[in-house]
N, C-alpha and C positions, 0 to 999 in steps of 0.2 A: 676708446670704444668699451662699453661695459660687458657686452657679450663677445666671447672669444670662441671661434669655432673649435679651438684646441681643446675646450673643455669637454666636448663630446668624447674625445679620446680617452680621457680619464673616466668619464661616466660610463661608457659603453661595456667595460668588463664587469661592473657591478650591476648594470641593467640586465645584461645577459645571465649572470649568475642568478639574479633574482627571479628572473623569468623561469629559469631552470628549477630553482628551489620551489616556486610555486606549482610548477607542473609536477614535479616529483611528490610534493605534499598531497596535491589533489588526487593523483593517481593512486598513491599509496593508501590515502584515506578511503577513497571510493572501494578499493579492493577490500580492505579489512573491516570497513563498515558493514559489510555483507557476510562476514565470518562470524557465526554465534560463538559465544563463550561457552566452554564445557561446563562451567559452573552454573551458567544460567543467570549471572549477575549482571545488572545494568550498570551503566557508567555511575549513576547516582548511588547505588547501593555499594558498589566497590569503593568509592570515594568516602562514603559515610563509614564504612567498615574501617578503612585505613585511619581515618581521623579518630573515631572511637577508641581504636587499640592504642592510639597514642595519646589518649587522654584528652582529646580535643572536643569532648561532646558539645561544648558551647559553640562550636564553630558550624553554622549552618550550610547546608548544601542547597542552593536554590537554582530554579530554572531562570535563563535569560534568553530573550530573542535573539535570532540571528544565527548565521552559519559559522561555526568555529569561532564564537566569541567567548570561549571558555576562559575564565581567569580567576585568580585568587586576589581578593582586595585586602591588603594588609590594613588599611584605615578603618575598614569595617569588619574585619576578621570574618569574612564570610567567603565561601566559594561558590563561584556562579558557573553553571554549565549550560551550554546551548541545548535547545530542545532535543535535538537528535542525540547528542552525547548523553544527556541526563537519562532519556529513557531507553536507548537502544542497548541490547544485551549482546554486544559484539566485541571482538578484540580491539577494534579501534577506539569505541566508547570507553571501554575500560581503561586502556592505555592512556588516553588523553585525560580522563578524569583523575587517574592515579597521579599523573604529572602535575595537575593542579593542586592536588591533595599534598604533593611534595613541596609546594611553596609554602603551604601552611605549616609543614614540619619544619622548613627553613625558618619560618618567623617564630615558632616555638624555641627553636634552638638558638635564636639570635645570631643567625648566619650572617657573617659580616658583609659579603657582596650583596645581599638582599637589603641590608640596612643601608649601604651605600647608594644602591639603586633607588630606594625610597627617598632618600635625601636629594638625589639628582632629579627626580620626576618633575618638580615645579619649575626649576630653572631650564630643563630640557624642553618643557612644553612651552614655556616662554621664547626660548631661542628658536624652536621650530616655527613657531608663529610669526616670529620677527623677521625671518630671512626673506620671505616673498615680499613683504611690504618694502623693505630696505632695498631689495633688488630692483623692484619697479620703480621706486622713488629714484633711484641712481639713473635708470633709463629716461624716465619722464623729464626729470629736471637736469639731465645731463650733468650730474654731479661728477666731478673728477674721480676716478676709480681709487687713487691713493687715500682719498678722504674717508672711503667706506671699507677698504679691503680689510683692514685689521679688524673691524667690527665683524665682518663676515667670517673672518678667520676664527674670531672668538666663538661665533655661533657654531661653526662646525666642529671646533675643539670641544665644545660642550656635548654635542650630539654623538660625536666619536667617542668620548669618554663613557657616555651613557651606554653605548653599544658594546664597548669593551667590558663594562661591568655587568652587563646583561648576559653575556655569554657564559661565565661560570655559574651564574644564578640558574640559567635555563638546564645546563647540562648536569648540575648537581640535582636539580628537581627531578629530571628523568632518572638519574642514578637512584635516588631515594624512592621513586615511583616503582621502578623495576624490583628493587629489593624488598619492598614491602608486599609487592604482587605475589612474589614467590615465597616469601617468608610466612605469609599468612595464608597460603594456598588458594589465593583468589584466582590465579591462572596456572595452568598446567605447563609442563616442560615443552610439550608440543606447541604451545601457543607463544612461546618466547620469541620465535623469529618474527611473527606478526607484531607483537609489541615492540620490539627492537626497530622494526622497519618504520613504524608509524611515528615513533618518538624520534628516530633519526632523521626522518624527512621533516618533521617539524623544526628540529634544531638547525638544519641547513638554511631555513628562512632567516634565522638570527645571524648566521654566518654571512649571509648575502648582505643582510642590512649593515654590518659591520664593515665589510669590504667596500660597500658603497659609500659610506660615510667617511672612511679613511681616504678613498681615492678623492672625493670631493675636497677634504681638507688639504690634501697633497696638491691638488690643482691651484687652490688659492694661496697656498704657501709658495708654490713655484712661481705663480703670477707676481706675488709680492717681491720676490727676490729679483726677477726679471726687471720689474719696475725701478728697483733701486740701482740696477747696473746702468 
């Protein structure tokens, strides 16, 4: 049988942690997107200041549609901020924008984990897209599990590796963001708590993703071992 109810036992902790992480992020974001910055800076202005002071005047800060769709694209060398983060003059907006600027600083410094993640992106996208068709093919055609299990293990090994590499990238970007925000005087000491909470809640979502992929990989490895016994 391709589907094993025991898989739920491995998936449940990651699912619960993921739900908690999303709840924590939304609650924290909702709170601090209403707290204005003492400097009056918007997210876009804070990101621009960090980039310019680092000599990255050629890296544009552009608006992108969506909610919390903020990201730095190393292939385009451009920083994209969601509409609310781009325009809002709040603690949450400045914190998120600074975090994305932190990725640009990583790129400038040739930060190794970021380089590794960039290398892993194409193969991870392929692995993520391949899992569901392989899983469904196995169920529909009743292909024996041993014939596909090692392929599935390889898929989750790639995804898990990507998540492991992502953690230091995201934590380091937040560290750089907070360092620049306070060094450049873009936020005040009394705003530190809000910035830390917003970036901490965002980081938890990456931890949840890593735990989920690791548990899924562990499930398939356990299943492979049991099938050999």
